[in-house]
C-alpha positions as CSV (number, residue, x, y, z in Angstrom):
1,X,0.0,0.0,0.1
2,X,1.3,3.5,-0.7
3,X,-0.1,6.5,1.1
4,X,0.6,9.7,-0.8
5,X,0.0,13.0,0.9
6,X,1.2,16.3,-0.4
7,X,0.7,20.0,0.5
8,X,-0.2,21.2,-3.1
9,X,-2.1,19.5,-5.7
10,X,0.8,20.2,-8.2
11,X,3.1,18.1,-6.0
12,X,0.7,15.2,-6.0
13,X,0.4,15.2,-9.8
14,X,4.2,15.6,-10.2
15,X,4.5,12.3,-7.9
16,X,1.9,10.5,-9.8
17,X,3.6,11.3,-13.1
18,X,7.0,10.3,-11.9
19,X,6.0,7.0,-10.3
20,X,8.7,4.6,-11.4
21,X,8.0,1.6,-9.2
22,X,5.1,-0.9,-9.7
23,X,2.0,0.4,-8.7
24,X,0.7,-0.9,-5.3
25,X,-2.6,-2.7,-4.6
26,X,-3.9,0.2,-2.7
27,X,-3.1,3.8,-3.4
28,X,-4.3,6.4,-0.7
29,X,-4.2,10.1,-1.9
30,X,-5.4,13.1,-0.1
31,X,-7.0,16.3,-1.6
32,X,-3.6,18.4,-1.0
33,X,-5.8,21.2,0.6
34,X,-2.8,23.3,1.6
35,X,-3.3,24.8,-1.9
36,X,-6.3,26.7,-0.9
37,X,-4.6,27.9,2.5
38,X,-1.5,29.1,0.7
39,X,-2.6,29.9,-3.0
40,X,-6.3,30.7,-2.6
41,X,-6.9,29.8,-6.3
42,X,-9.8,27.6,-7.0
43,X,-9.3,27.7,-10.7
44,X,-5.7,26.6,-10.7
45,X,-6.6,23.9,-8.1
46,X,-9.4,22.6,-10.5
47,X,-7.0,22.4,-13.4
48,X,-4.3,20.7,-11.4
49,X,-7.0,18.4,-10.2
50,X,-8.1,17.4,-13.7
51,X,-4.6,16.6,-14.6
52,X,-4.5,14.3,-11.4
53,X,-7.9,12.7,-12.4
54,X,-6.5,12.0,-15.9
55,X,-3.5,10.3,-14.3
56,X,-5.5,8.2,-12.0
57,X,-7.9,7.1,-15.0
58,X,-5.2,6.6,-17.6
59,X,-2.0,5.8,-16.0
60,X,-2.6,3.9,-12.8
61,X,-3.7,0.5,-13.6
62,X,-7.4,-0.6,-12.8
63,X,-6.1,-3.2,-10.3
64,X,-4.9,-0.5,-8.0
65,X,-7.5,0.1,-5.5
66,X,-7.4,4.1,-5.1
67,X,-8.8,5.8,-1.8
68,X,-9.2,9.3,-1.9
69,X,-9.1,10.9,1.6
70,X,-11.0,14.4,1.7
71,X,-9.9,17.1,4.1
72,X,-11.0,17.2,7.6
73,X,-13.4,20.1,9.0
74,X,-11.9,23.3,10.6
75,X,-13.1,24.0,14.0
76,X,-14.3,27.8,13.7
77,X,-13.5,28.5,17.6
78,X,-9.9,27.4,17.1
79,X,-9.4,28.3,13.4
80,X,-8.1,31.8,13.2
81,X,-7.9,32.5,9.6
82,X,-10.6,35.1,8.6
83,X,-9.1,35.2,5.1
84,X,-10.0,31.5,4.8
85,X,-13.4,30.5,6.4
86,X,-13.8,26.9,7.3
87,X,-16.5,26.4,4.5
88,X,-13.8,26.7,2.0
89,X,-12.9,23.1,2.6
90,X,-16.2,22.0,1.3
91,X,-15.9,24.2,-1.8
92,X,-12.4,22.5,-2.5
93,X,-13.8,19.0,-1.7
94,X,-16.6,19.6,-4.2
95,X,-14.0,19.9,-7.0
96,X,-13.0,16.2,-6.6
97,X,-16.8,15.3,-6.6
98,X,-17.7,17.4,-9.7
99,X,-14.8,16.2,-11.9
100,X,-15.7,12.8,-11.1
101,X,-13.0,11.2,-8.8
102,X,-15.4,9.1,-6.8
103,X,-16.9,5.9,-7.7
104,X,-19.1,5.0,-9.4
105,X,-18.3,7.5,-12.0
106,X,-14.5,7.9,-11.2
107,X,-11.5,5.7,-10.2
108,X,-11.4,6.2,-6.5
109,X,-13.3,5.4,-3.4
110,X,-14.2,8.5,-1.2
111,X,-13.1,8.4,2.6
112,X,-14.7,11.6,3.8
113,X,-12.6,12.8,6.7
114,X,-14.6,15.9,6.9
115,X,-17.9,13.9,7.7
116,X,-15.9,11.6,10.3
117,X,-14.6,14.7,12.1
118,X,-17.9,17.0,11.8
119,X,-19.8,15.3,14.5
120,X,-17.1,15.3,17.1
121,X,-16.0,19.0,16.8
122,X,-14.4,20.3,19.0
123,X,-13.1,17.0,20.4
124,X,-11.7,15.8,17.1
125,X,-9.5,18.5,16.0
126,X,-6.0,19.6,17.6
127,X,-5.4,22.8,19.2
128,X,-4.9,24.5,16.1
129,X,-8.4,23.8,14.7
130,X,-6.9,22.5,11.5
131,X,-5.7,18.8,12.0
132,X,-7.8,15.9,13.3
133,X,-6.4,14.1,16.4
134,X,-4.8,10.7,16.4
135,X,-8.3,9.2,17.3
136,X,-9.9,10.2,13.9
137,X,-6.8,9.1,12.0
138,X,-7.0,5.5,13.8
139,X,-10.8,5.6,12.7
140,X,-9.6,6.4,9.2
141,X,-6.9,3.7,9.0
142,X,-9.7,1.1,10.3
143,X,-11.9,2.3,7.4
144,X,-9.1,1.7,5.1
145,X,-8.3,-1.7,6.3
146,X,-12.1,-2.7,6.3
147,X,-12.4,-1.5,2.6
148,X,-9.4,-3.5,1.6
149,X,-10.6,-6.6,3.5
150,X,-14.0,-6.2,1.7
151,X,-12.1,-5.8,-1.6
152,X,-10.5,-9.2,-0.9
153,X,-13.4,-10.7,0.1
154,X,-15.7,-9.4,-2.9
155,X,-15.1,-12.4,-5.3
156,X,-16.0,-14.9,-2.5
157,X,-19.0,-12.9,-1.4
158,X,-20.2,-12.3,-5.1
159,X,-20.1,-16.0,-5.6
160,X,-22.2,-16.7,-2.7
161,X,-25.1,-14.4,-3.7
162,X,-24.8,-15.0,-7.5
163,X,-27.1,-17.9,-8.7
164,X,-25.0,-20.9,-10.2
165,X,-25.7,-21.2,-13.8
166,X,-26.3,-24.7,-15.4
């Protein structure tokens, strides 16, 4: 399994383009949301995300199980960046959805860290209001393990529910 996290979506694109090793069975990538914090350019982010999507659809082999981790929520009482309100996270996350990153339309399964952390604010974010706590990360890892286990079990499960042909 490979977990790729990059601060900027252009770095993610470059990493995927220059991949020289065999592709892993599981590829976990994130939304590179620091792009929005530092550059605040939705158009450039969308263009770079289109390039990432092209790579995921046309370069990464279909046998690679792709998991896309969306960014966590920002806790407004801890997040002190008025120039970047917490709702921007959802705007940037929508780019991946609208471009077609997620199944069934796209190549990736979506792990929504935003939804996972939203119900437990303020307890699920660190003091800076930006990062999630280790507990949320552990839940995320458990979800990844469960999804991979389901992927391994799918052929067996499918044979159990598909009527035998004569």
